[in-house]
C-alpha positions as CSV (number, residue, x, y, z in Angstrom):
1,M,-60.0,-46.3,53.1
2,Q,-56.3,-45.3,54.8
3,A,-55.6,-46.5,58.8
4,E,-56.2,-43.7,59.7
5,A,-59.0,-42.5,58.4
6,A,-60.4,-45.7,59.9
7,L,-59.5,-45.7,63.1
8,K,-60.6,-42.4,63.1
9,I,-64.0,-43.5,62.3
10,V,-64.0,-47.2,64.7
11,R,-62.5,-44.6,68.0
12,D,-65.7,-42.4,67.3
13,V,-68.7,-44.8,66.7
14,L,-66.9,-46.7,69.6
15,D,-67.1,-43.0,71.9
16,E,-70.6,-42.0,70.5
17,R,-72.0,-45.8,71.6
18,K,-70.7,-45.7,75.0
19,G,-67.9,-47.9,74.7
20,Q,-66.0,-47.9,78.0
21,F,-62.1,-47.5,78.3
22,I,-61.3,-46.9,74.6
23,T,-57.1,-48.0,73.9
24,T,-55.3,-47.8,70.4
25,L,-52.3,-50.2,69.9
26,D,-50.0,-49.1,67.3
27,V,-48.2,-52.5,66.8
28,R,-47.1,-51.2,62.9
29,D,-43.7,-52.2,64.3
30,K,-44.5,-55.1,65.7
31,T,-46.8,-57.2,62.7
32,S,-48.0,-57.4,59.1
33,F,-50.7,-58.3,59.5
34,T,-52.4,-54.6,61.0
35,D,-51.9,-51.6,61.8
36,Y,-53.9,-50.9,64.7
37,M,-55.8,-52.5,67.4
38,V,-58.3,-51.0,69.3
39,L,-59.5,-52.2,72.5
40,V,-62.8,-51.1,73.8
41,T,-64.6,-52.2,76.8
42,G,-68.9,-52.9,76.9
43,T,-71.4,-53.6,79.7
44,S,-72.8,-56.7,78.1
45,T,-72.1,-59.2,76.0
46,R,-75.4,-56.8,74.3
47,H,-73.1,-54.0,74.4
48,I,-70.2,-55.7,72.8
49,Q,-72.1,-56.7,69.7
50,S,-74.0,-53.8,69.1
51,L,-70.4,-51.4,68.9
52,C,-68.9,-54.0,66.2
53,D,-72.5,-53.6,64.3
54,H,-72.6,-50.1,64.4
55,V,-68.7,-49.9,63.8
56,V,-69.3,-52.0,60.7
57,A,-72.8,-50.2,60.0
58,K,-70.5,-46.4,59.6
59,L,-67.9,-47.5,57.8
60,A,-69.9,-49.7,54.6
61,E,-71.2,-46.0,54.5
62,H,-68.0,-45.1,53.2
63,G,-67.2,-48.5,50.8
64,V,-65.4,-50.9,53.9
65,T,-66.3,-54.2,54.5
66,P,-64.6,-56.3,57.5
67,L,-62.4,-59.1,56.3
68,G,-64.0,-60.9,59.4
69,L,-65.7,-61.6,62.1
70,E,-65.3,-63.5,65.7
71,G,-67.6,-63.9,68.6
72,G,-71.1,-62.2,68.2
73,M,-74.6,-62.7,70.4
74,N,-73.5,-63.2,74.3
75,A,-69.5,-63.6,73.4
76,D,-66.7,-62.1,75.7
77,W,-64.9,-61.1,73.1
78,V,-65.3,-59.9,69.9
79,L,-63.1,-59.1,67.0
80,L,-63.7,-57.1,64.4
81,D,-61.4,-57.6,61.1
82,L,-61.3,-54.8,59.5
83,G,-57.9,-55.1,57.5
84,D,-54.8,-52.3,58.7
85,V,-57.3,-51.4,62.1
86,I,-58.4,-54.5,64.6
87,V,-61.7,-53.9,67.0
88,H,-61.8,-56.1,70.3
89,A,-64.3,-55.5,72.2
90,M,-64.6,-57.3,75.3
91,T,-65.8,-57.5,78.8
92,A,-64.2,-56.5,81.5
93,Q,-63.7,-59.2,83.0
94,A,-62.2,-60.3,79.8
95,R,-60.1,-57.8,79.5
96,A,-58.6,-58.0,82.4
97,L,-58.1,-61.5,81.9
98,Y,-56.5,-61.5,78.9
99,Q,-53.7,-58.0,79.0
100,L,-53.9,-57.4,75.6
101,E,-52.1,-54.2,75.8
102,K,-49.5,-56.1,78.4
103,L,-49.1,-58.3,75.4
104,W,-48.5,-55.8,73.1
105,S,-46.2,-53.7,75.3
106,I,-43.6,-56.1,74.2
107,E,-40.9,-54.1,72.2
108,P,-39.8,-56.0,68.8
109,N,-36.2,-57.4,68.5
110,T,-35.6,-57.2,72.8
111,R,-36.7,-61.3,72.6
112,Q,-32.8,-62.4,74.6
113,E,-31.2,-65.2,72.3
114,A,-29.5,-68.5,74.5
115,T,-25.6,-68.5,73.9
116,P,-24.1,-72.0,73.5
117,G,-22.0,-72.2,76.5
């Protein structure tokens, strides 16, 4: 399945299941391990797990199996690795603490090198 098709399914499921503040980060020019990261806030740890469970179930209908799942019941942050798309489902507190949008907003190749003096 193409990354964009998987991304659309992920976003649709998260929206249907009342995920909050769904944000897609295009990281194709920043990393080689994935194309997109989808961040979503859940209202509770149970809601976070449910969001990921429903994404997995919907993608299974299309023959897509996750590469990995980190976190689980009672976790403030669940990471669902779908290869070209990674889902970060978090509580509002975890999302505010880790600020992934800010972390991944750094432009590639903008790091300044120290010049020998």
